[in-house]
Chimera marker file (.cmm) of the C-alpha trace (Angstrom):
<marker_set name="trace">
<marker id="1" x="12.387" y="8.177" z="-1.004" r="1" g="1" b="0" radius="0.5"/>
<marker id="2" x="9.870" y="9.565" z="1.486" r="1" g="1" b="0" radius="0.5"/>
<marker id="3" x="7.228" y="7.526" z="3.357" r="1" g="1" b="0" radius="0.5"/>
<marker id="4" x="4.479" y="9.089" z="1.358" r="1" g="1" b="0" radius="0.5"/>
<marker id="5" x="6.179" y="7.786" z="-1.797" r="1" g="1" b="0" radius="0.5"/>
<marker id="6" x="6.704" y="4.483" z="-0.257" r="1" g="1" b="0" radius="0.5"/>
<marker id="7" x="3.046" y="4.328" z="0.505" r="1" g="1" b="0" radius="0.5"/>
<marker id="8" x="2.005" y="5.232" z="-3.106" r="1" g="1" b="0" radius="0.5"/>
<marker id="9" x="4.351" y="2.539" z="-4.356" r="1" g="1" b="0" radius="0.5"/>
<marker id="10" x="3.084" y="-0.137" z="-2.231" r="1" g="1" b="0" radius="0.5"/>
<marker id="11" x="-0.310" y="-0.801" z="-3.851" r="1" g="1" b="0" radius="0.5"/>
<marker id="12" x="-0.541" y="-4.632" z="-2.685" r="1" g="1" b="0" radius="0.5"/>
<marker id="13" x="-1.630" y="-5.544" z="0.735" r="1" g="1" b="0" radius="0.5"/>
<marker id="14" x="-0.725" y="-8.602" z="2.946" r="1" g="1" b="0" radius="0.5"/>
<marker id="15" x="-3.547" y="-10.899" z="3.826" r="1" g="1" b="0" radius="0.5"/>
<marker id="16" x="-4.026" y="-12.610" z="7.493" r="1" g="1" b="0" radius="0.5"/>
<marker id="17" x="-5.213" y="-16.136" z="7.965" r="1" g="1" b="0" radius="0.5"/>
<marker id="18" x="-8.695" y="-14.927" z="8.848" r="1" g="1" b="0" radius="0.5"/>
<marker id="19" x="-8.821" y="-12.865" z="5.524" r="1" g="1" b="0" radius="0.5"/>
<marker id="20" x="-7.679" y="-15.860" z="3.284" r="1" g="1" b="0" radius="0.5"/>
<marker id="21" x="-10.192" y="-18.238" z="5.122" r="1" g="1" b="0" radius="0.5"/>
<marker id="22" x="-13.041" y="-15.899" z="4.364" r="1" g="1" b="0" radius="0.5"/>
<marker id="23" x="-11.773" y="-15.339" z="0.709" r="1" g="1" b="0" radius="0.5"/>
<marker id="24" x="-11.588" y="-19.059" z="0.021" r="1" g="1" b="0" radius="0.5"/>
<marker id="25" x="-14.694" y="-19.826" z="2.106" r="1" g="1" b="0" radius="0.5"/>
<marker id="26" x="-12.505" y="-22.558" z="3.965" r="1" g="1" b="0" radius="0.5"/>
<marker id="27" x="-11.844" y="-22.952" z="7.570" r="1" g="1" b="0" radius="0.5"/>
<marker id="28" x="-8.783" y="-21.406" z="9.540" r="1" g="1" b="0" radius="0.5"/>
<marker id="29" x="-7.371" y="-24.726" z="10.090" r="1" g="1" b="0" radius="0.5"/>
<marker id="30" x="-7.497" y="-25.595" z="6.508" r="1" g="1" b="0" radius="0.5"/>
<marker id="31" x="-5.466" y="-22.538" z="5.630" r="1" g="1" b="0" radius="0.5"/>
<marker id="32" x="-3.075" y="-23.442" z="8.415" r="1" g="1" b="0" radius="0.5"/>
<marker id="33" x="-2.458" y="-27.005" z="6.825" r="1" g="1" b="0" radius="0.5"/>
<marker id="34" x="-2.072" y="-25.465" z="3.532" r="1" g="1" b="0" radius="0.5"/>
<marker id="35" x="-0.068" y="-22.358" z="4.164" r="1" g="1" b="0" radius="0.5"/>
<marker id="36" x="2.882" y="-23.338" z="2.056" r="1" g="1" b="0" radius="0.5"/>
<marker id="37" x="1.025" y="-24.153" z="-1.035" r="1" g="1" b="0" radius="0.5"/>
<marker id="38" x="-0.986" y="-20.761" z="-0.723" r="1" g="1" b="0" radius="0.5"/>
<marker id="39" x="2.100" y="-18.880" z="-0.865" r="1" g="1" b="0" radius="0.5"/>
<marker id="40" x="2.199" y="-17.981" z="3.074" r="1" g="1" b="0" radius="0.5"/>
<marker id="41" x="5.266" y="-16.673" z="4.758" r="1" g="1" b="0" radius="0.5"/>
<marker id="42" x="6.072" y="-16.824" z="8.371" r="1" g="1" b="0" radius="0.5"/>
<marker id="43" x="6.778" y="-13.522" z="9.777" r="1" g="1" b="0" radius="0.5"/>
<marker id="44" x="7.813" y="-13.119" z="13.504" r="1" g="1" b="0" radius="0.5"/>
<marker id="45" x="5.597" y="-16.111" z="14.483" r="1" g="1" b="0" radius="0.5"/>
<marker id="46" x="2.416" y="-14.931" z="12.183" r="1" g="1" b="0" radius="0.5"/>
<marker id="47" x="1.372" y="-16.347" z="8.745" r="1" g="1" b="0" radius="0.5"/>
<marker id="48" x="0.948" y="-13.724" z="6.111" r="1" g="1" b="0" radius="0.5"/>
<marker id="49" x="-0.168" y="-14.147" z="2.504" r="1" g="1" b="0" radius="0.5"/>
<marker id="50" x="-0.107" y="-12.278" z="-0.635" r="1" g="1" b="0" radius="0.5"/>
<marker id="51" x="-3.006" y="-9.994" z="-1.695" r="1" g="1" b="0" radius="0.5"/>
<marker id="52" x="-6.189" y="-11.526" z="-3.443" r="1" g="1" b="0" radius="0.5"/>
<marker id="53" x="-4.979" y="-10.928" z="-7.064" r="1" g="1" b="0" radius="0.5"/>
<marker id="54" x="-1.715" y="-13.037" z="-6.345" r="1" g="1" b="0" radius="0.5"/>
<marker id="55" x="-3.496" y="-15.739" z="-4.305" r="1" g="1" b="0" radius="0.5"/>
<marker id="56" x="-6.115" y="-16.075" z="-7.048" r="1" g="1" b="0" radius="0.5"/>
<marker id="57" x="-3.199" y="-16.432" z="-9.649" r="1" g="1" b="0" radius="0.5"/>
<marker id="58" x="-1.339" y="-18.840" z="-7.656" r="1" g="1" b="0" radius="0.5"/>
<marker id="59" x="-4.313" y="-20.913" z="-7.204" r="1" g="1" b="0" radius="0.5"/>
<marker id="60" x="-5.641" y="-20.960" z="-10.852" r="1" g="1" b="0" radius="0.5"/>
<marker id="61" x="-2.453" y="-20.617" z="-12.778" r="1" g="1" b="0" radius="0.5"/>
<marker id="62" x="-1.649" y="-23.473" z="-15.320" r="1" g="1" b="0" radius="0.5"/>
<marker id="63" x="1.649" y="-24.363" z="-13.768" r="1" g="1" b="0" radius="0.5"/>
<marker id="64" x="0.574" y="-25.160" z="-10.124" r="1" g="1" b="0" radius="0.5"/>
<marker id="65" x="-2.884" y="-25.938" z="-9.065" r="1" g="1" b="0" radius="0.5"/>
<marker id="66" x="-3.984" y="-26.268" z="-5.518" r="1" g="1" b="0" radius="0.5"/>
<marker id="67" x="-7.157" y="-28.533" z="-4.863" r="1" g="1" b="0" radius="0.5"/>
<marker id="68" x="-10.036" y="-27.069" z="-2.911" r="1" g="1" b="0" radius="0.5"/>
<marker id="69" x="-12.355" y="-29.531" z="-1.520" r="1" g="1" b="0" radius="0.5"/>
<link id1="1" id2="2" r="1" g="1" b="0" radius="0.2"/>
<link id1="2" id2="3" r="1" g="1" b="0" radius="0.2"/>
<link id1="3" id2="4" r="1" g="1" b="0" radius="0.2"/>
<link id1="4" id2="5" r="1" g="1" b="0" radius="0.2"/>
<link id1="5" id2="6" r="1" g="1" b="0" radius="0.2"/>
<link id1="6" id2="7" r="1" g="1" b="0" radius="0.2"/>
<link id1="7" id2="8" r="1" g="1" b="0" radius="0.2"/>
<link id1="8" id2="9" r="1" g="1" b="0" radius="0.2"/>
<link id1="9" id2="10" r="1" g="1" b="0" radius="0.2"/>
<link id1="10" id2="11" r="1" g="1" b="0" radius="0.2"/>
<link id1="11" id2="12" r="1" g="1" b="0" radius="0.2"/>
<link id1="12" id2="13" r="1" g="1" b="0" radius="0.2"/>
<link id1="13" id2="14" r="1" g="1" b="0" radius="0.2"/>
<link id1="14" id2="15" r="1" g="1" b="0" radius="0.2"/>
<link id1="15" id2="16" r="1" g="1" b="0" radius="0.2"/>
<link id1="16" id2="17" r="1" g="1" b="0" radius="0.2"/>
<link id1="17" id2="18" r="1" g="1" b="0" radius="0.2"/>
<link id1="18" id2="19" r="1" g="1" b="0" radius="0.2"/>
<link id1="19" id2="20" r="1" g="1" b="0" radius="0.2"/>
<link id1="20" id2="21" r="1" g="1" b="0" radius="0.2"/>
<link id1="21" id2="22" r="1" g="1" b="0" radius="0.2"/>
<link id1="22" id2="23" r="1" g="1" b="0" radius="0.2"/>
<link id1="23" id2="24" r="1" g="1" b="0" radius="0.2"/>
<link id1="24" id2="25" r="1" g="1" b="0" radius="0.2"/>
<link id1="25" id2="26" r="1" g="1" b="0" radius="0.2"/>
<link id1="26" id2="27" r="1" g="1" b="0" radius="0.2"/>
<link id1="27" id2="28" r="1" g="1" b="0" radius="0.2"/>
<link id1="28" id2="29" r="1" g="1" b="0" radius="0.2"/>
<link id1="29" id2="30" r="1" g="1" b="0" radius="0.2"/>
<link id1="30" id2="31" r="1" g="1" b="0" radius="0.2"/>
<link id1="31" id2="32" r="1" g="1" b="0" radius="0.2"/>
<link id1="32" id2="33" r="1" g="1" b="0" radius="0.2"/>
<link id1="33" id2="34" r="1" g="1" b="0" radius="0.2"/>
<link id1="34" id2="35" r="1" g="1" b="0" radius="0.2"/>
<link id1="35" id2="36" r="1" g="1" b="0" radius="0.2"/>
<link id1="36" id2="37" r="1" g="1" b="0" radius="0.2"/>
<link id1="37" id2="38" r="1" g="1" b="0" radius="0.2"/>
<link id1="38" id2="39" r="1" g="1" b="0" radius="0.2"/>
<link id1="39" id2="40" r="1" g="1" b="0" radius="0.2"/>
<link id1="40" id2="41" r="1" g="1" b="0" radius="0.2"/>
<link id1="41" id2="42" r="1" g="1" b="0" radius="0.2"/>
<link id1="42" id2="43" r="1" g="1" b="0" radius="0.2"/>
<link id1="43" id2="44" r="1" g="1" b="0" radius="0.2"/>
<link id1="44" id2="45" r="1" g="1" b="0" radius="0.2"/>
<link id1="45" id2="46" r="1" g="1" b="0" radius="0.2"/>
<link id1="46" id2="47" r="1" g="1" b="0" radius="0.2"/>
<link id1="47" id2="48" r="1" g="1" b="0" radius="0.2"/>
<link id1="48" id2="49" r="1" g="1" b="0" radius="0.2"/>
<link id1="49" id2="50" r="1" g="1" b="0" radius="0.2"/>
<link id1="50" id2="51" r="1" g="1" b="0" radius="0.2"/>
<link id1="51" id2="52" r="1" g="1" b="0" radius="0.2"/>
<link id1="52" id2="53" r="1" g="1" b="0" radius="0.2"/>
<link id1="53" id2="54" r="1" g="1" b="0" radius="0.2"/>
<link id1="54" id2="55" r="1" g="1" b="0" radius="0.2"/>
<link id1="55" id2="56" r="1" g="1" b="0" radius="0.2"/>
<link id1="56" id2="57" r="1" g="1" b="0" radius="0.2"/>
<link id1="57" id2="58" r="1" g="1" b="0" radius="0.2"/>
<link id1="58" id2="59" r="1" g="1" b="0" radius="0.2"/>
<link id1="59" id2="60" r="1" g="1" b="0" radius="0.2"/>
<link id1="60" id2="61" r="1" g="1" b="0" radius="0.2"/>
<link id1="61" id2="62" r="1" g="1" b="0" radius="0.2"/>
<link id1="62" id2="63" r="1" g="1" b="0" radius="0.2"/>
<link id1="63" id2="64" r="1" g="1" b="0" radius="0.2"/>
<link id1="64" id2="65" r="1" g="1" b="0" radius="0.2"/>
<link id1="65" id2="66" r="1" g="1" b="0" radius="0.2"/>
<link id1="66" id2="67" r="1" g="1" b="0" radius="0.2"/>
<link id1="67" id2="68" r="1" g="1" b="0" radius="0.2"/>
<link id1="68" id2="69" r="1" g="1" b="0" radius="0.2"/>
</marker_set>
């Protein structure tokens, strides 16, 4: 598989704390406190989050809800 094929197959993007904070209209400290619930992963000392669609699904799915105050 070439790099070009890999790029075409990877349509999802990774979000940073800043992007999640802006997307949810919450502070960065709130995102840090709730990173596990939001589906964040630690990679090399940095927190990374799924794309907006996956994050939205995680927040508003019927099986698991996160309260945003």
